[in-house]
N, C-alpha and C positions, 0 to 999 in steps of 0.2 A: 812770376814777375808783374811788377806794378809800374805804372805808366810814369811815374815820379822818378823811379829807379833807371827807366829807360832815359829819361830826359836828363838824368844826371850823367850818364854815360855818354850823350848826344853833346852836351854842354863841355863835357871833359876834352872830348875830340877836337871841337870846335875851338875853344879857348886854348889848348894845350897846358891846361894846369887846374889844378882844383879851386884855387883862388878865383881864377878867371871864370871858370865855370859857375862859381858862388855868384860873381857879379852879375853875370848872364842871367841866371835863374832868380835873381834877388833874394839871394838866399844866405846862408852862412858856409863857410869851409867845411864845420863840423856837420852840417847837416847833409851836404853833399857826400863828403866820406862814407858818412853813415847810409846813405842811399846806395854809394858804390858797394860797400860791403855787403850789404844785404843782397845786392844782385850777384856779387861773386859767391854769396853761400848758396842762392838758388841754381846757380849754374854749375857748381862744383868745380869752379876754374877762375885763375887769375885773370883779370879783364884789362887791368891796367898797371905798368910800371911806371912809380913815381921816384924822381930823382930830383937833383937840387937845381936842374935846369928846366923842371916842368915833368909833365905826365905824357907817358906813349902808350898807346894799346898795343896789347900783346895781339897775336894772331888770332886767338879767340875772341877778343875785343873787337877786331876789327870786323870780323864775322858776324857778331852780335849787332855791331853797329848798323850794319846794311839793314837789317831787320828792325831795329830800334827806330831807325828814320821813317820807315815805312809806317809802321804801327803809330808813331807821333803824328806823321803827316795826316792818316786816315782818321786818328781822333780829331784832329784839327777840323778835318772837313766835316766830320758827323756834327761837330758842334755848330760850326757854319750852316749846315742843313737844317738843323732844329731852329736856328735863330732866322733864316729864310722863311721857314713854314710860319714863323710868329710874325713875319711881316716886318723883321729887322735885320736884313741882310748885312752881314759884317764880315770882317776876317781880310786875308790878303791872297790875292791872285798872282801867282808868279808865273810869267812868260818869258819865253827866249826868242828872239826874231833875226832873222837872217838880215844883213845888213842894207842890201836894197830894197827890200820890204819895208824895213825901218825908216829909210829915207823916203819911201813913197806913201805907200798906204797906212802905215802905223799911226802916224798922228790923227788922221781924221776918224780912224776906227777908234782909238783912246778917246777922243771927244764924245763919240758917240755912246761909248761905253760908261763912260762918266755922267753922262747925262741920263741914263737908265740906272746906273748904280753908283751912285755918289758917295755911298759909304764903303764900298770897297777899295783897300789899298792895292796899288798896283807895285810889283816889283819886276824889273824889266831887265833882261841880261843880252847881250851880243850873242846872236845864234849860231855859234859854232858848236860842231860834233862834241869836240872834247869836252865842252863845257855843258852842253844839254843833254846828252845821252846819260851821264852818272847823274845827274839831277834828278832825270825823268826816273831812273831806275830807283833812287831811294826814296823818292817821292816829294823833294824839296823843288820840284819843277811841275807845274801843272799842265802847260801847254808849250810847245816847241813848234814854231814856224821856221822852217828851214829845208834844207837838203835830207833826202833819205839817207840811212845808214848804209854803208857799201854792202853787197850782198842783198839778199832780200830781207825785208824786215823780220825781225823776230817774234816770237808770238807775244813778246812782252809788251809791244807797241801796235796801235792803229794807225793808219796812214789816210789821209784824205787829201788826194793832189789839187794844188790850187794853180800853179803856175808850169810850163816847161820853157826853157830859153837855153840858148847857144852860149858857148864859153870861149872865152880867148885868153890867150898868153900876153902878159902886159909886162912894161918895163918902164922906167924914166924916159922922158922924150928925148934925151941926150945920150941915152943908153948905146954903147957902140955897135951893137947887134939890133938897133931897132928897126932895120931894114931887111933882117933875115927873111928867107922864104921857106926854110927846112927847119924842121925839130933837129935833124942831125947836126945842123951848126950851134945847137944850144946844148949839147950833151954835156958840155965842160962848164956850163954857168952854175952861178948859186942859184937854186930853187927855193923859193919861200912858198910853203903850202900849209892849207889847215890840217893840224892833226886830227885824223879821227880815230876813236878808240878801237875800231874792228879790225883796221888794215895798217895800224902805225903809220898812217899818212901815204901809203902806197897808193890809194885808189884814185887819187887826182892826177898820178902819173901813168895810169893804165895806157893812155893812149901812145906812149912809147913803144910799148909790147903790140898795140894793135898794127903799129907801122914796122914792125921786125927791129925796134930798136932796144938797146939796153937803158935800163933806169938810169938817170943820172946819179953819180955818185955823192954830190955836194946838195942834201937836202936840209932845210932848216924850217922850223915848225912856226905858225903864227898863232894867235888867240885872240887879235884884236885888228880891226881893219885900220883904225889910227897909226898903229904899229906899222902895219904892212905898207900903207901909202907913204909914211916917212922914210921907211928903208927903201923902196923902190925909188924915191925921188933922189936919195941922196947915195945910193949905192948901185953896184951893176946887177945888184938881184933881181929875178924876174919872177913872176908869179903867174897864176890862174884866177880870173875872175869871170863870174857870170857876165854876159853882155850888158844886162840893166846897170850894172855896178859900173862898168866900163865907160858907159854914155853918162853917168851921174859923175865920175869923179875924173876922167881923162883929163878935160879941158881944164876945170878947176884945179886939180892937183898935180899939174905936170906929168900926166902919165900919157901912155900912146898903146894901142893893139900893136904887137909885132903881125905883119901881114903873112903869115904861115900859108902854105898851100894844102897843107893837111886841115882835115875838119876835124875838131874836137867833139866829141859826144856831149849830147845836150844835158842839162842838169834839171830836175825838178825840185820844185820846193811845194810845201805841204804842210799841213796841220799833224803834228804827231803827239799822241798821249797815251798814258799807261792804260793796256787792255785790262777788262776785269773789275774795273772799279766805277761805281755809279757817277755818273756825270754830275757835278754840281751846278747851282743856278749861275755863278758868277763866269764859271768856265763856257756855258751854254751861250751865255749872254755875249760874253767876249768874242766867240767863234762866229756868232750872227751876224755882230757889228762889223766884223773884219769882213765877212762874205759880203755883206750889205754893201761896204765902201767899195770891193771890188767890182760888184756889178753896177755899181751907180755911178753913171757918167756926168751928172747933173752938178757934183760939186767941183768946183774950180781946181783945174790940175795946172799947174806952171808947165812951161815951155820944156823943161827939164825932165818932167816926170813923163810928159807924153812921147819925148824922145826915148827916154828909156823904154817904155812900153811897147815901141816899135820892134823890139826884138822878142817879144814876149806872147807865149800863147796861153791865154786863161782857160782853165779847165773846169771852173765852176760857173 
């Protein structure tokens, strides 16, 4: 297998067609088709099904795609490492950051990183497990700053804890059950929780089993803080937020923490990276800048940030 053949497969998967892949690769459809045919000859299997509506990967193609993304990502990192040795660090650093860290420490950390590595392009995602974990696995994400996956971290990832914080059940300020005191009173509510790939979203609701209650039957999944806030404000849905996010969003966005007598398990936020790969200069620099920012109280923090940090235990 050759790297240009693997890149052709990746582009077809991302674009959904050979023509789209050709545009992504700045190539011709004929060249992309030839690379795909060569790859299918090498693997002795059909990788892509072509139809009038586009191109779809076969099961064999999907399996190879996972490895192709890892190989392509590692080749990119190798080129970046060589450029860094020559004193010309270039390339892209892809990070995902959980919402409350993005609203507090991220801007200062990015400013410090840009001062040290101005030639590195940043790509930033909202740090939800369903988005971050697959990208970490396929190599398209370098760093995830967020919650640990449910259950112990697999051997695929390393984890460096940064913060621990409590959590709260949240709803719109005018929610009919905003003054509830028990989880039992919320069993028939519509729950909006972050989907995680390991437990299909059930980890956030383990608190019910902890108190001998069944899991709610009406569970919906979110992939964006903006969407979550809009739904909580305008519907009777309820959700679970870490306390720093409650402090940052409640007054501003018309939300409230439901005053339950049950305690929710604390959440932890840390740095997650793939295991077994050499750490590149850009990743090391960003992590150093983030930790420096967390430890440094000399930079000006707003009242909102100071209030949010009252519910956080710093672990670095």
